[in-house]
Structure formats: structure tokens, C-alpha cells
C-alpha positions as a Markdown table, in Angstrom:
| # | Residue | x | y | z |
|---|---|---|---|---|
| 1 | Unk | 0.0 | 0.0 | 0.0 |
| 2 | Unk | 2.8 | 2.4 | 0.8 |
| 3 | Unk | 4.5 | 1.6 | -2.5 |
| 4 | Unk | 1.3 | 2.4 | -4.4 |
| 5 | Unk | 0.9 | 5.6 | -2.4 |
| 6 | Unk | 4.5 | 6.5 | -3.4 |
| 7 | Unk | 3.8 | 5.9 | -7.1 |
| 8 | Unk | 0.5 | 8.0 | -6.9 |
| 9 | Unk | 2.3 | 10.8 | -5.1 |
| 10 | Unk | 4.9 | 10.9 | -7.8 |
| 11 | Unk | 2.2 | 11.1 | -10.5 |
| 12 | Unk | 0.5 | 13.9 | -8.5 |
| 13 | Unk | 3.8 | 15.9 | -8.4 |
| 14 | Unk | 4.1 | 15.5 | -12.1 |
| 15 | Unk | 0.6 | 16.7 | -12.7 |
| 16 | Unk | 1.2 | 19.8 | -10.6 |
| 17 | Unk | 4.6 | 20.4 | -12.4 |
| 18 | Unk | 4.9 | 23.8 | -14.1 |
| 19 | Unk | 6.5 | 22.1 | -17.0 |
| 20 | Unk | 3.3 | 20.0 | -17.5 |
| 21 | Unk | 1.3 | 23.2 | -17.5 |
| 22 | Unk | 3.8 | 24.7 | -20.0 |
| 23 | Unk | 3.4 | 21.8 | -22.4 |
| 24 | Unk | -0.4 | 22.0 | -22.0 |
| 25 | Unk | -0.2 | 25.7 | -23.1 |
| 26 | Unk | 2.0 | 24.7 | -26.1 |
| 27 | Unk | -0.5 | 21.9 | -26.9 |
| 28 | Unk | -3.3 | 24.5 | -26.9 |
| 29 | Unk | -1.5 | 26.4 | -29.6 |
| 30 | Unk | -0.9 | 23.2 | -31.5 |
| 31 | Unk | -4.6 | 22.4 | -31.3 |
| 32 | Unk | -5.3 | 25.7 | -33.1 |
| 33 | Unk | -2.8 | 24.7 | -35.8 |
| 34 | Unk | -3.7 | 21.0 | -36.3 |
| 35 | Unk | -7.0 | 20.4 | -34.5 |
| 36 | Unk | -9.0 | 23.4 | -35.7 |
| 37 | Unk | -7.2 | 24.5 | -38.9 |
| 38 | Unk | -5.6 | 21.3 | -40.1 |
| 39 | Unk | -2.1 | 22.8 | -40.3 |
| 40 | Unk | 0.6 | 20.1 | -39.8 |
| 41 | Unk | 3.0 | 22.1 | -37.7 |
| 42 | Unk | 6.0 | 19.8 | -36.6 |
| 43 | Unk | 8.0 | 22.6 | -35.1 |
| 44 | Unk | 6.0 | 23.8 | -32.1 |
| 45 | Unk | 9.2 | 23.2 | -30.0 |
| 46 | Unk | 10.8 | 26.0 | -32.1 |
| 47 | Unk | 8.1 | 28.5 | -31.0 |
| 48 | Unk | 8.7 | 27.4 | -27.5 |
| 49 | Unk | 12.5 | 27.8 | -27.7 |
| 50 | Unk | 12.2 | 31.3 | -29.2 |
| 51 | Unk | 9.8 | 32.4 | -26.5 |
| 52 | Unk | 12.1 | 31.1 | -23.8 |
| 53 | Unk | 15.2 | 32.7 | -25.4 |
| 54 | Unk | 13.5 | 36.0 | -25.9 |
| 55 | Unk | 12.3 | 36.0 | -22.2 |
| 56 | Unk | 15.6 | 34.8 | -20.7 |
| 57 | Unk | 18.1 | 36.7 | -22.8 |
| 58 | Unk | 16.2 | 40.0 | -22.2 |
| 59 | Unk | 16.0 | 39.7 | -18.4 |
| 60 | Unk | 19.6 | 38.4 | -18.0 |
| 61 | Unk | 20.8 | 41.5 | -19.8 |
| 62 | Unk | 18.9 | 43.8 | -17.4 |
| 63 | Unk | 15.7 | 44.5 | -19.3 |
| 64 | Unk | 12.3 | 44.5 | -17.4 |
| 65 | Unk | 10.4 | 41.2 | -17.4 |
| 66 | Unk | 7.5 | 42.7 | -19.5 |
| 67 | Unk | 10.0 | 43.5 | -22.2 |
| 68 | Unk | 11.3 | 40.0 | -22.1 |
| 69 | Unk | 7.8 | 38.6 | -22.5 |
| 70 | Unk | 7.1 | 41.0 | -25.5 |
| 71 | Unk | 10.4 | 40.1 | -27.2 |
| 72 | Unk | 9.6 | 36.4 | -26.8 |
| 73 | Unk | 6.2 | 37.0 | -28.4 |
| 74 | Unk | 7.8 | 39.1 | -31.1 |
| 75 | Unk | 10.3 | 36.4 | -32.0 |
| 76 | Unk | 7.5 | 33.8 | -32.3 |
| 77 | Unk | 5.5 | 36.2 | -34.4 |
| 78 | Unk | 8.3 | 36.8 | -36.9 |
| 79 | Unk | 9.1 | 33.1 | -37.0 |
| 80 | Unk | 5.4 | 32.3 | -37.9 |
| 81 | Unk | 5.5 | 34.9 | -40.7 |
| 82 | Unk | 8.8 | 33.5 | -42.1 |
| 83 | Unk | 7.4 | 30.0 | -42.0 |
| 84 | Unk | 3.9 | 30.7 | -43.2 |
| 85 | Unk | 4.6 | 33.1 | -46.1 |
| 86 | Unk | 6.2 | 30.5 | -48.5 |
| 87 | Unk | 4.3 | 27.4 | -47.4 |
| 88 | Unk | 0.7 | 28.1 | -46.5 |
| 89 | Unk | -0.3 | 28.4 | -50.1 |
| 90 | Unk | 1.0 | 24.9 | -50.7 |
| 91 | Unk | -0.1 | 21.5 | -49.5 |
| 92 | Unk | 0.0 | 20.8 | -45.7 |
| 93 | Unk | 3.0 | 18.4 | -45.8 |
| 94 | Unk | 5.3 | 21.2 | -47.0 |
| 95 | Unk | 4.5 | 23.1 | -43.8 |
| 96 | Unk | 5.5 | 20.0 | -41.8 |
| 97 | Unk | 8.8 | 19.8 | -43.6 |
| 98 | Unk | 9.6 | 23.5 | -43.1 |
| 99 | Unk | 8.5 | 23.7 | -39.5 |
| 100 | Unk | 10.5 | 20.7 | -38.3 |
| 101 | Unk | 13.6 | 21.9 | -40.2 |
| 102 | Unk | 13.2 | 25.5 | -38.9 |
| 103 | Unk | 12.8 | 24.2 | -35.3 |
| 104 | Unk | 16.0 | 22.2 | -35.6 |
| 105 | Unk | 17.9 | 25.2 | -37.1 |
| 106 | Unk | 16.9 | 27.3 | -34.1 |
| 107 | Unk | 18.0 | 24.5 | -31.7 |
| 108 | Unk | 21.4 | 24.2 | -33.4 |
| 109 | Unk | 21.8 | 28.0 | -33.5 |
| 110 | Unk | 21.2 | 28.1 | -29.8 |
| 111 | Unk | 23.8 | 25.4 | -29.3 |
| 112 | Unk | 26.4 | 27.3 | -31.4 |
| 113 | Unk | 29.6 | 28.3 | -29.5 |
| 114 | Unk | 29.5 | 31.6 | -31.4 |
| 115 | Unk | 26.5 | 32.7 | -29.4 |
| 116 | Unk | 27.7 | 31.5 | -26.0 |
| 117 | Unk | 27.4 | 35.1 | -24.6 |
| 118 | Unk | 23.7 | 35.2 | -25.4 |
| 119 | Unk | 22.4 | 31.7 | -25.5 |
| 120 | Unk | 24.9 | 29.9 | -23.2 |
| 121 | Unk | 25.6 | 27.4 | -26.0 |
| 122 | Unk | 24.7 | 23.8 | -25.2 |
| 123 | Unk | 24.9 | 24.5 | -21.4 |
| 124 | Unk | 22.1 | 27.1 | -21.8 |
| 125 | Unk | 21.1 | 30.0 | -19.6 |
| 126 | Unk | 20.9 | 29.2 | -15.8 |
| 127 | Unk | 17.5 | 30.0 | -14.3 |
| 128 | Unk | 19.2 | 32.2 | -11.6 |
| 129 | Unk | 19.9 | 34.8 | -14.3 |
| 130 | Unk | 16.3 | 35.5 | -15.3 |
| 131 | Unk | 13.8 | 34.1 | -12.7 |
| 132 | Unk | 14.4 | 36.6 | -9.9 |
| 133 | Unk | 12.0 | 39.3 | -11.2 |
| 134 | Unk | 9.3 | 36.7 | -11.5 |
| 135 | Unk | 9.8 | 35.4 | -8.0 |
| 136 | Unk | 9.8 | 38.9 | -6.7 |
| 137 | Unk | 6.2 | 39.3 | -7.9 |
| 138 | Unk | 5.1 | 36.5 | -5.5 |
| 139 | Unk | 2.7 | 37.3 | -2.6 |
| 140 | Unk | 2.9 | 33.7 | -1.2 |
| 141 | Unk | 5.7 | 34.6 | 1.2 |
| 142 | Unk | 8.6 | 32.4 | 2.4 |
| 143 | Unk | 8.6 | 28.9 | 3.9 |
| 144 | Unk | 6.9 | 25.7 | 2.8 |
| 145 | Unk | 3.3 | 24.5 | 2.9 |
| 146 | Unk | 0.9 | 21.9 | 1.7 |
| 147 | Unk | -2.0 | 23.2 | -0.3 |
| 148 | Unk | -4.6 | 21.2 | 1.7 |
| 149 | Unk | -3.4 | 20.7 | 5.3 |
| 150 | Unk | -6.3 | 18.3 | 6.0 |
| 151 | Unk | -5.6 | 15.0 | 4.2 |
| 152 | Unk | -6.0 | 11.2 | 4.5 |
| 153 | Unk | -3.5 | 11.0 | 7.3 |
| 154 | Unk | -5.9 | 12.9 | 9.6 |
| 155 | Unk | -8.7 | 10.3 | 9.1 |
| 156 | Unk | -8.3 | 7.0 | 11.0 |
| 157 | Unk | -4.5 | 7.6 | 11.1 |
| 158 | Unk | -4.3 | 7.2 | 7.3 |
| 159 | Unk | -5.8 | 3.6 | 7.3 |
| 160 | Unk | -5.7 | 1.7 | 4.0 |
| 161 | Unk | -9.5 | 1.7 | 3.7 |
| 162 | Unk | -9.5 | 5.5 | 3.7 |
| 163 | Unk | -7.2 | 5.6 | 0.8 |
| 164 | Unk | -8.9 | 2.9 | -1.1 |
| 165 | Unk | -12.3 | 4.5 | -0.7 |
| 166 | Unk | -10.8 | 7.9 | -1.7 |
| 167 | Unk | -9.2 | 6.4 | -4.9 |
| 168 | Unk | -12.6 | 4.9 | -5.9 |
| 169 | Unk | -14.4 | 8.2 | -5.4 |
| 170 | Unk | -11.7 | 10.0 | -7.4 |
| 171 | Unk | -11.9 | 7.5 | -10.3 |
| 172 | Unk | -15.6 | 7.9 | -10.4 |
| 173 | Unk | -15.4 | 11.7 | -10.2 |
| 174 | Unk | -12.9 | 11.8 | -13.1 |
| 175 | Unk | -15.0 | 9.4 | -15.2 |
| 176 | Unk | -18.1 | 11.5 | -14.6 |
| 177 | Unk | -16.2 | 14.7 | -15.6 |
| 178 | Unk | -14.9 | 13.1 | -18.8 |
| 179 | Unk | -18.5 | 11.8 | -19.5 |
| 180 | Unk | -19.8 | 15.3 | -19.1 |
| 181 | Unk | -17.1 | 16.9 | -21.2 |
| 182 | Unk | -17.9 | 14.5 | -24.0 |
| 183 | Unk | -21.5 | 15.6 | -24.0 |
| 184 | Unk | -22.9 | 12.4 | -22.4 |
| 185 | Unk | -25.3 | 14.2 | -20.1 |
| 186 | Unk | -28.3 | 16.1 | -21.2 |
| 187 | Unk | -27.0 | 19.5 | -20.0 |
| 188 | Unk | -26.5 | 22.7 | -21.9 |
| 189 | Unk | -25.4 | 26.2 | -21.3 |
| 190 | Unk | -24.9 | 27.5 | -17.8 |
| 191 | Unk | -26.1 | 24.3 | -16.2 |
| 192 | Unk | -23.4 | 22.3 | -18.0 |
| 193 | Unk | -20.8 | 24.9 | -17.1 |
| 194 | Unk | -21.7 | 24.8 | -13.4 |
| 195 | Unk | -21.7 | 21.0 | -13.4 |
| 196 | Unk | -18.2 | 20.9 | -15.0 |
| 197 | Unk | -16.9 | 23.5 | -12.6 |
| 198 | Unk | -18.3 | 21.6 | -9.6 |
| 199 | Unk | -16.8 | 18.3 | -10.6 |
| 200 | Unk | -13.4 | 20.0 | -11.2 |
| 201 | Unk | -13.4 | 21.5 | -7.7 |
| 202 | Unk | -14.5 | 18.3 | -6.0 |
| 203 | Unk | -12.0 | 16.2 | -7.9 |
| 204 | Unk | -9.2 | 18.7 | -7.0 |
| 205 | Unk | -10.1 | 18.7 | -3.4 |
| 206 | Unk | -10.1 | 14.8 | -3.3 |
| 207 | Unk | -6.7 | 14.7 | -5.1 |
| 208 | Unk | -5.1 | 17.1 | -2.7 |
| 209 | Unk | -6.7 | 15.2 | 0.2 |
| 210 | Unk | -5.3 | 11.8 | -1.0 |
| 211 | Unk | -2.0 | 13.0 | -2.2 |
| 212 | Unk | -0.6 | 15.8 | 0.0 |
| 213 | Unk | 2.5 | 17.4 | -1.6 |
| 214 | Unk | 4.5 | 20.1 | 0.2 |
| 215 | Unk | 6.4 | 22.7 | -1.8 |
| 216 | Unk | 8.2 | 26.0 | -1.1 |
| 217 | Unk | 6.0 | 29.0 | -1.2 |
| 218 | Unk | 8.1 | 31.0 | -3.6 |
| 219 | Unk | 11.1 | 28.7 | -4.5 |
| 220 | Unk | 12.5 | 27.8 | -7.8 |
| 221 | Unk | 9.8 | 25.2 | -8.3 |
| 222 | Unk | 7.4 | 26.3 | -5.6 |
| 223 | Unk | 3.7 | 26.9 | -5.3 |
| 224 | Unk | 4.0 | 30.4 | -6.9 |
| 225 | Unk | 5.3 | 29.2 | -10.3 |
| 226 | Unk | 2.8 | 26.3 | -10.2 |
| 227 | Unk | -0.1 | 28.8 | -9.5 |
| 228 | Unk | 0.9 | 31.0 | -12.4 |
| 229 | Unk | 1.6 | 28.2 | -14.8 |
| 230 | Unk | -1.7 | 26.4 | -14.3 |
| 231 | Unk | -3.6 | 29.8 | -14.1 |
| 232 | Unk | -2.2 | 30.7 | -17.6 |
| 233 | Unk | -3.1 | 27.2 | -18.9 |
| 234 | Unk | -6.7 | 27.6 | -17.9 |
| 235 | Unk | -6.8 | 31.2 | -19.1 |
| 236 | Unk | -5.5 | 30.0 | -22.5 |
| 237 | Unk | -8.2 | 27.3 | -22.5 |
| 238 | Unk | -10.8 | 30.0 | -21.9 |
| 239 | Unk | -9.5 | 32.2 | -24.7 |
| 240 | Unk | -9.5 | 29.3 | -27.2 |
| 241 | Unk | -13.1 | 28.5 | -26.1 |
| 242 | Unk | -14.1 | 32.1 | -27.0 |
| 243 | Unk | -12.2 | 32.1 | -30.3 |
| 244 | Unk | -13.5 | 28.8 | -31.7 |
| 245 | Unk | -17.1 | 29.9 | -30.9 |
| 246 | Unk | -16.7 | 33.1 | -32.9 |
| 247 | Unk | -17.2 | 33.3 | -36.7 |
| 248 | Unk | -13.4 | 33.2 | -37.1 |
| 249 | Unk | -13.3 | 29.9 | -35.3 |
| 250 | Unk | -16.0 | 28.5 | -37.6 |
| 251 | Unk | -13.9 | 29.5 | -40.6 |
| 252 | Unk | -11.0 | 27.5 | -39.2 |
| 253 | Unk | -13.1 | 24.4 | -39.1 |
| 254 | Unk | -14.3 | 25.2 | -42.6 |
| 255 | Unk | -10.7 | 25.4 | -43.9 |
| 256 | Unk | -9.8 | 22.2 | -42.2 |
| 257 | Unk | -12.7 | 20.4 | -43.9 |
| 258 | Unk | -12.6 | 22.0 | -47.4 |
| 259 | Unk | -10.6 | 25.1 | -48.0 |
| 260 | Unk | -11.8 | 25.4 | -51.6 |
| 261 | Unk | -15.4 | 25.8 | -50.4 |
| 262 | Unk | -14.3 | 28.6 | -48.0 |
| 263 | Unk | -12.4 | 30.3 | -50.8 |
| 264 | Unk | -15.5 | 30.1 | -53.0 |
| 265 | Unk | -17.3 | 32.2 | -50.4 |
| 266 | Unk | -14.8 | 35.0 | -51.0 |
| 267 | Unk | -12.7 | 34.4 | -47.8 |
| 268 | Unk | -8.9 | 34.9 | -47.8 |
| 269 | Unk | -7.8 | 31.4 | -46.9 |
| 270 | Unk | -4.2 | 32.3 | -46.8 |
| 271 | Unk | -4.7 | 35.2 | -44.3 |
| 272 | Unk | -6.9 | 33.0 | -42.0 |
| 273 | Unk | -4.2 | 30.2 | -42.0 |
| 274 | Unk | -1.5 | 32.8 | -41.3 |
| 275 | Unk | -3.6 | 34.2 | -38.4 |
| 276 | Unk | -4.0 | 30.6 | -37.0 |
| 277 | Unk | -0.3 | 29.9 | -37.4 |
| 278 | Unk | 0.7 | 33.1 | -35.6 |
| 279 | Unk | -1.8 | 32.7 | -32.7 |
| 280 | Unk | -0.9 | 29.1 | -32.2 |
| 281 | Unk | 2.8 | 30.0 | -32.3 |
| 282 | Unk | 2.2 | 32.7 | -29.6 |
| 283 | Unk | 0.7 | 30.2 | -27.4 |
| 284 | Unk | 3.8 | 28.0 | -28.0 |
| 285 | Unk | 6.0 | 30.9 | -27.1 |
| 286 | Unk | 4.1 | 31.4 | -23.8 |
| 287 | Unk | 4.5 | 27.8 | -23.1 |
| 288 | Unk | 8.2 | 28.1 | -23.6 |
| 289 | Unk | 8.5 | 30.9 | -21.2 |
| 290 | Unk | 6.6 | 29.0 | -18.5 |
| 291 | Unk | 8.6 | 25.9 | -19.3 |
| 292 | Unk | 11.9 | 27.5 | -18.2 |
| 293 | Unk | 10.6 | 29.3 | -15.1 |
| 294 | Unk | 11.5 | 26.3 | -12.9 |
| 295 | Unk | 14.6 | 25.2 | -14.8 |
| 296 | Unk | 17.0 | 26.7 | -17.3 |
| 297 | Unk | 17.0 | 27.4 | -21.0 |
| 298 | Unk | 18.7 | 24.5 | -22.7 |
| 299 | Unk | 18.2 | 24.1 | -26.4 |
| 300 | Unk | 18.2 | 20.3 | -26.3 |
| 301 | Unk | 15.3 | 20.2 | -23.8 |
| 302 | Unk | 13.1 | 21.7 | -26.5 |
| 303 | Unk | 14.0 | 19.7 | -29.5 |
| 304 | Unk | 12.1 | 17.3 | -31.8 |
| 305 | Unk | 11.0 | 15.0 | -29.0 |
| 306 | Unk | 9.1 | 17.8 | -27.2 |
| 307 | Unk | 7.0 | 18.5 | -30.4 |
| 308 | Unk | 6.2 | 14.7 | -30.5 |
| 309 | Unk | 5.2 | 14.9 | -26.8 |
| 310 | Unk | 2.8 | 17.7 | -27.7 |
| 311 | Unk | 1.2 | 15.7 | -30.5 |
| 312 | Unk | 0.9 | 12.7 | -28.2 |
| 313 | Unk | -0.9 | 14.8 | -25.6 |
| 314 | Unk | -3.1 | 16.4 | -28.3 |
| 315 | Unk | -4.1 | 13.0 | -29.8 |
| 316 | Unk | -4.7 | 11.5 | -26.4 |
| 317 | Unk | -6.9 | 14.3 | -25.1 |
| 318 | Unk | -8.6 | 14.8 | -28.4 |
| 319 | Unk | -7.8 | 17.3 | -31.3 |
| 320 | Unk | -10.3 | 20.1 | -32.0 |
| 321 | Unk | -11.6 | 20.0 | -28.4 |
| 322 | Unk | -11.4 | 22.7 | -25.8 |
| 323 | Unk | -10.2 | 20.7 | -22.8 |
| 324 | Unk | -8.4 | 17.9 | -24.7 |
| 325 | Unk | -4.9 | 19.6 | -24.7 |
| 326 | Unk | -5.0 | 20.0 | -20.9 |
| 327 | Unk | -6.4 | 16.6 | -20.2 |
| 328 | Unk | -4.0 | 14.9 | -22.7 |
| 329 | Unk | -1.0 | 16.6 | -21.2 |
| 330 | Unk | -1.9 | 15.6 | -17.6 |
| 331 | Unk | -2.5 | 12.0 | -18.6 |
| 332 | Unk | 0.6 | 11.8 | -20.7 |
| 333 | Unk | 3.1 | 13.1 | -18.1 |
| 334 | Unk | 1.3 | 11.4 | -15.1 |
| 335 | Unk | 1.0 | 8.1 | -16.9 |
| 336 | Unk | 4.6 | 8.1 | -18.0 |
| 337 | Unk | 5.8 | 8.7 | -14.4 |
| 338 | Unk | 3.4 | 6.0 | -13.1 |
| 339 | Unk | 4.8 | 3.5 | -15.6 |
| 340 | Unk | 8.4 | 4.4 | -14.6 |
| 341 | Unk | 7.8 | 4.3 | -10.9 |
| 342 | Unk | 5.8 | 1.0 | -11.1 |
| 343 | Unk | 8.5 | -0.6 | -13.2 |
| 344 | Unk | 11.2 | 0.6 | -10.7 |
| 345 | Unk | 9.2 | -0.7 | -7.7 |
| 346 | Unk | 8.1 | -4.1 | -9.0 |
| 347 | Unk | 10.6 | -5.1 | -11.7 |
| 348 | Unk | 13.9 | -6.6 | -10.3 |
| 349 | Unk | 17.1 | -4.7 | -11.2 |
| 350 | Unk | 18.4 | -7.8 | -12.9 |
| 351 | Unk | 15.7 | -7.4 | -15.5 |
| 352 | Unk | 15.5 | -3.6 | -15.7 |
| 353 | Unk | 17.5 | -0.9 | -13.9 |
| 354 | Unk | 16.4 | 2.6 | -13.2 |
| 355 | Unk | 17.8 | 4.0 | -16.4 |
| 356 | Unk | 16.0 | 1.4 | -18.4 |
| 357 | Unk | 12.6 | 2.1 | -16.7 |
| 358 | Unk | 12.8 | 5.6 | -18.1 |
| 359 | Unk | 13.2 | 4.2 | -21.6 |
| 360 | Unk | 10.5 | 1.6 | -21.0 |
| 361 | Unk | 8.0 | 4.3 | -20.0 |
| 362 | Unk | 8.5 | 6.0 | -23.4 |
| 363 | Unk | 8.0 | 2.7 | -25.1 |
| 364 | Unk | 4.7 | 2.0 | -23.4 |
| 365 | Unk | 3.6 | 5.6 | -24.1 |
| 366 | Unk | 4.5 | 5.1 | -27.8 |
| 367 | Unk | 2.6 | 1.8 | -28.0 |
| 368 | Unk | -0.4 | 3.4 | -26.2 |
| 369 | Unk | -0.4 | 6.3 | -28.8 |
| 370 | Unk | -0.5 | 3.8 | -31.7 |
| 371 | Unk | -3.4 | 2.0 | -30.1 |
| 372 | Unk | -5.2 | 5.3 | -29.7 |
| 373 | Unk | -4.7 | 6.3 | -33.2 |
| 374 | Unk | -6.0 | 2.9 | -34.4 |
| 375 | Unk | -8.9 | 2.3 | -32.1 |
| 376 | Unk | -9.9 | 5.8 | -30.9 |
| 377 | Unk | -8.5 | 8.3 | -33.5 |
| 378 | Unk | -10.6 | 11.1 | -32.0 |
| 379 | Unk | -9.0 | 10.9 | -28.6 |
| 380 | Unk | -10.7 | 10.8 | -25.2 |
| 381 | Unk | -12.9 | 14.0 | -25.6 |
| 382 | Unk | -13.0 | 14.1 | -29.4 |
| 383 | Unk | -16.0 | 13.8 | -31.6 |
| 384 | Unk | -15.6 | 11.0 | -34.1 |
| 385 | Unk | -17.9 | 12.7 | -36.6 |
| 386 | Unk | -15.8 | 15.8 | -36.6 |
| 387 | Unk | -12.2 | 14.7 | -36.6 |
| 388 | Unk | -10.4 | 11.5 | -37.0 |
| 389 | Unk | -7.3 | 10.1 | -38.7 |
| 390 | Unk | -7.2 | 7.6 | -41.5 |
| 391 | Unk | -4.9 | 4.7 | -40.5 |
């Protein structure tokens, strides 16, 4: 029982991680590209890296934090214009080739020894050079605390039946939330919104009750950065909700389904695609800034693999959905840690050591992704009638 609790606590820490929130923000941008517009962008990590570099280099050279944020967005904006101008009038696979190549160019430029005074070369930019202004904004104070002081240990001395009952209720609550998000209940409008909000609050309370995790108030990876990271993730989700319900959002879906039909209505398809590429890229840049708030800016940490992680999270949660990017990111990172910790706890070292469990977790995630694309191509929250992949 203690081993299971240890594994679940590790998964909870990964869920709360600011880097999980950062990837969720980047996946929200990728959802605008791929899910709603049908743009096959394989270089979302390039937008993230540009946002991180613009943010970190500006602050480390004495500029205000707001200037660093604007420069990070500006770099992503220019990057989107440069990529989109020659490719958006062509077939979608050309955009994929250009974006993955451009993202790799940015990564190798960041690794270049010629720019060591700016990018830190392969070693990157230490977080201590640019995170201080962000931590100074914190009103959480010093010290360490657990978000929910009252937890399972305060009920029957943390007996096993308390945890088992709590796990059952959490699983039921998450299943009910997913059912509601998929439109399974006959609720609409405000009643559906209140039901979703209520289930989210109840599930969060139960999770913090079952898995108490203490962090510093305003440390390098404390509650302050987690609060801001997840706050931005939910804010971005709300913004996308507003955008896709607008006439512009309906144009995106139309372009994804049949851009010739949209063009026949007199709409400038190229301009709308460019707008989608820019807006999704700005979300990616914001995700890159959040990604490095609790670590350092290292080009290799935002390479090809990070783009593939973003696609995995998007396909898992459901493309062309509002909450799919956040749900997919949480399940992807928590599931990988759960697989890794379970293998480390129950598989003997003679069969698989700790380093191999890390690799094994990625193998399992890759197999799971293939099964999802084959048997449920629309993802967990997706609508099969709206979007699926031909495999």
C-alpha cells in the first residue's frame, strides 16, 4: 500500500509540475494549428524555444520582465511569418517539412559556440539569471506549505480503507467529468458549465486530500510558479473557447474540412491560415516561457521530442476540443511517471534498472499512442464525426 501511495504521489507531483502546464499551453497552440485548422506544424518546440530565449536573454541583460515577454512573443510572431509566407499556399505536408527543419535550425543555432554570450551554447542559460524578477512578484511569502493541510492521514490515522475509498471516489469523479465533457449528459449552457466547474473543484479537493505534496511558497519550483503556470493554462483554454465559438473559429473548421469551399465564399484562406499559425505560435512561445521558469533554458530540452510529446498529448486528449490539450498533457506526463515508478518498484534490477525504466516508460507511451490512433483516433474527448485520422 505504501508503494502504491508513493507511485501515486509521484504522479501527482508530475501533474502539478509547471512544465506539465507549460506543455499544456503549447498543446493548446498546436490544437489551433492542427486540430481546428488542419495545419501540420511539426515545429512547435521551435516556437517554445524562441519564447524562452527572448524571455531569458532580455532579463539576463537587465531589461524588465515585461520587455522579455514581449520580445519572446515578437520572436515567435516573426518566426510564424517567415514559415507561413512561402508554405501556407502549398499542401500541408510542405509546412510540416519546413517547420520541423526550422525548429532544428533554431536549436542548433542556440547550441552554437559563437553565441555563447547570449544563449549559453549547449549549457544554456541558468535560471538564476532570469527568474528573480518573476519570484519577486510572489505574494505567497517564504517557507513551505501543503496546499490542503487536511488530508487522508488525519482520518483513521491514514488507514488503508480511507485511501482505497478515496481512490474509488476520485476515479468515479474523473470518469463523470470526462463523460460530461464528451456531452454524455443532457445538460446545456450554464447548467453544464456549473456542473463541470463543480466536478473539477470536487476532484481537485479529493486529489489534494489523497496526495498531499508540500512545496516551497516561492522557491525555484514552488507553489508560486505552479499557481501562475496552471492559471495561464486555464486562461489560454478559456481564450480558445471564445475564439472557436466566434465566426473566425467556424472559418478555421471550414478550412480544415474544405478550404476550396471557404475560398469560393470569398474568404482569404491564406490570411486565415496565417492568423491561426501566428496565434498558435504565440501560445507556444508562452508555453516556452513558462517551461523555463522552474529550470534553465537549454536548447536540447526543447527539441524534436518535445514536439512529438505535444502531439501525443493532443491526440490523447482529443484534437479540435477545448479541454483535450490540458487533459491529454496531464494523462501523458502522469501516466509516464506512473509507468516508470511502477517498473522501478516491482521489476527486479536484474531485469530492468532505473535508467531502463525511463526508456521503458516512453516505449509504453508510444505503443499506447499507436493503439489510440488505431482504435480511438478522435482521442478521449474528441467527436468521431468531426475529426479522425485515417490509418
